[in-house]
C-alpha positions in Angstrom: 16.5 150.1 166.3 14.0 150.5 169.0 16.2 149.7 172.0 17.3 153.2 172.3 13.6 154.4 172.6 13.0 151.5 175.2 15.8 152.8 177.3 14.9 156.4 177.4 11.4 155.6 178.0 12.5 154.1 181.4 12.9 157.8 182.5 9.1 158.2 182.4 5.9 156.7 183.8 4.8 154.4 181.1 1.4 154.0 182.9 0.7 157.7 182.5 -2.0 157.8 179.6 -0.3 160.7 177.9 3.1 159.2 178.2 1.6 155.9 176.9 -0.2 157.7 174.1 3.1 159.2 172.7 4.9 155.8 173.1 2.1 154.0 171.0 2.2 156.9 168.6 5.8 156.6 167.9 5.5 152.9 166.9 2.5 153.6 164.7 4.1 156.5 163.0 7.3 154.1 162.2 4.9 151.6 161.0 3.3 154.3 158.5 6.8 155.6 157.6 7.8 152.1 156.5 4.4 151.7 154.5 5.2 155.0 152.8 8.8 154.2 152.1 7.8 150.8 150.5 4.9 152.5 148.5 7.6 154.8 147.3 9.7 151.9 146.3 12.7 153.3 148.6 15.8 151.0 148.9 16.3 149.2 152.2 18.7 151.9 153.5 16.2 154.7 153.0 13.1 152.4 154.3 15.4 151.8 157.5 15.9 155.6 157.8 12.2 156.3 157.4 11.5 153.7 160.1 14.0 155.2 162.6 12.9 159.0 162.0 9.3 157.8 162.3 9.9 155.8 165.6 12.0 158.8 167.3 10.3 162.0 165.9 8.4 162.5 168.9 11.1 161.8 171.5 10.8 165.2 172.8 7.3 164.9 173.7 8.0 162.7 176.8 10.0 165.3 178.6 7.5 168.0 177.5 4.8 166.2 179.2 6.7 165.5 182.3 7.7 169.0 182.9 4.8 170.9 181.8 1.8 168.3 181.6 1.1 169.9 178.2 1.7 169.1 174.5 1.3 172.9 173.6 4.5 173.7 171.9 3.7 177.6 172.1 3.3 177.6 175.9 6.3 175.2 176.5 9.0 174.3 174.0 9.0 173.2 170.4 9.1 169.4 170.9 10.7 168.7 167.6 13.5 171.0 168.2 13.9 169.5 171.7 13.8 166.0 170.3 16.9 166.9 168.1 18.7 168.1 171.1 17.8 164.8 173.0 19.1 162.6 170.2 22.2 164.5 169.3 23.4 166.5 172.4 22.2 163.4 174.8 24.0 161.0 172.3 20.9 158.9 172.2 21.7 158.8 168.4 24.7 156.6 169.3 22.5 153.7 170.5 20.7 153.6 167.3 22.1 151.3 164.6 22.6 153.8 161.8 25.8 155.1 160.1 26.9 158.7 161.1 26.8 159.8 157.5 22.8 159.7 157.6 22.7 161.7 160.8 21.9 165.0 158.9 18.8 163.3 157.4 17.5 162.2 160.7 18.1 165.6 162.3 16.6 167.8 159.4 13.5 165.4 159.1 12.7 165.5 162.6 13.4 169.0 163.3 11.0 169.7 160.2 8.3 167.3 161.0 5.8 169.7 163.1 6.7 173.0 161.4 3.9 174.9 159.4 6.1 174.6 156.3 9.5 172.7 155.5 12.5 174.8 155.5 14.2 175.9 152.5 17.5 174.5 151.2 17.4 170.8 152.3 19.1 168.3 150.4 17.0 165.9 148.2 17.4 163.2 150.8 16.4 165.5 153.6 13.5 166.6 151.8 12.1 163.2 151.0 12.4 161.9 154.5 10.8 165.2 155.8 8.0 164.7 153.6 7.6 161.0 154.7 7.5 161.8 158.2 5.2 164.6 158.2 2.6 162.3 156.1 3.3 159.5 158.5 2.6 161.7 161.5 -0.4 163.3 160.0 -1.9 159.8 159.1 -1.5 158.7 162.6 -3.0 162.0 164.2 -5.9 161.5 162.0 -6.2 157.9 162.7 -6.0 158.6 166.4 -9.0 161.1 166.1 -11.0 158.5 164.3 -10.4 155.9 166.7 -10.6 158.1 169.8 -7.0 157.7 170.8 -6.1 161.3 171.3 -5.4 162.4 174.6 -8.1 164.6 176.2 -5.5 167.3 176.5 -5.0 167.2 172.7 -8.7 166.9 171.8 -11.7 166.4 174.2 -14.6 165.5 172.2 -17.0 166.2 175.0 -16.6 169.6 174.8 -16.7 170.6 170.9 -19.7 172.8 171.5 -18.6 176.3 170.6 -18.9 177.9 167.1 -15.9 178.1 164.7 -14.6 181.7 164.1 -14.7 183.1 160.6 -11.0 183.4 160.2 -10.3 179.5 161.1 -13.0 178.5 158.7 -11.6 180.8 155.9 -8.0 179.1 156.3 -9.6 175.7 156.0 -11.6 176.8 152.9 -8.3 178.1 151.5 -7.0 174.5 151.7 -4.5 175.4 154.3 -3.5 173.8 157.7 -4.5 176.0 160.4 -1.6 178.0 162.1 -1.1 177.7 165.7 -1.2 181.4 165.9 -4.6 181.4 164.5 -5.8 179.5 167.5 -4.2 181.8 170.1 -7.1 183.3 172.5 -10.1 181.3 172.8 -9.0 178.0 171.6 -12.3 176.0 171.4 -12.3 172.3 171.0 -14.6 172.9 167.8 -11.8 174.8 166.3 -9.3 172.1 167.3 -11.5 169.7 165.4 -11.2 171.7 162.4 -7.5 172.1 162.8 -7.0 168.5 163.0 -9.2 167.8 159.7 -7.1 170.5 158.0 -4.1 168.4 158.3 -5.3 166.9 155.1 -4.1 169.9 153.1 -0.5 169.1 153.9 -0.2 165.7 152.8 2.6 165.2 150.1 1.9 161.8 148.7 -1.1 160.1 146.9 -0.2 157.1 149.0 -1.1 158.9 152.3 -4.3 160.3 150.8 -5.4 156.9 149.5 -4.7 155.0 152.7 -6.9 157.6 154.7 -9.7 157.1 152.1 -9.2 153.3 152.1 -9.4 153.2 155.8 -12.3 155.7 156.2 -10.3 157.7 158.6 -12.3 160.8 157.9 -15.5 158.9 158.1 -14.8 157.6 161.5 -13.4 160.8 162.7 -16.9 162.4 161.8 -18.6 159.6 163.3 -17.1 160.4 166.5 -18.4 163.8 166.8 -21.4 164.7 168.9 -22.6 167.8 166.9 -22.3 166.2 163.5 -24.3 168.8 161.7 -21.9 171.7 162.6 -19.0 169.8 160.8 -20.8 168.0 157.9 -19.9 170.9 155.5 -16.4 170.6 156.5 -16.0 167.0 156.5 -17.9 166.8 153.0 -15.4 169.3 151.7 -12.5 167.3 153.2 -13.5 164.1 151.5 -14.1 165.7 148.1 -10.8 167.4 148.3 -9.1 163.9 148.8 -10.7 162.3 146.1 -9.8 165.1 143.7 -6.2 164.8 145.0 -6.0 161.0 144.3 -7.2 161.7 140.7 -4.4 164.3 139.9 
């Protein structure tokens, strides 16, 4: 399953910290996807599909970083769309042990993993796997923030000194993930912290929420911050939101 990624990664400098981060992230998301698939009691075929989608969801990131030294989709290219192109136009998919009849599920899931919302008119199978990969990815992004694993270009916790603009705070308190367009202009590290935390509002499964709570991911993220008082209200709100979601 992973040999295609191992072959592909040879085109990049795995000693580069950002490439290494995305490589490790890919494997962690694969594990998260498998965890969710098993919690959802999916059959072996769908569990395997979830793992494949998890492992290859960010394959577009490597070329993005190599070309632009950036993970900013608005300033470079949409890494999910490019990842689909890599898999299906460069025929990487042929190196992955999966039947062709499942290609549409892999394509749609990867294409939708980073979008503000999932596109309409997906088949039930496509929608299922799009939801799994979106949760699995967000779990690891939050985990990475909690363990100081995020690349500095993604979030530099030494610089989160600026105030949070009112429109950003309002999106958060509306239980919405923060749109990339909301951060155009003065994109402060403080607002990035809030945009990462707001990922909780787009989690699909109780199993994802319970995993985050059980592993104290939100607590650990908060403990990594320098200016804790500035964020305390937001993090308390986030934890209460998650606890209420688990009860539903």
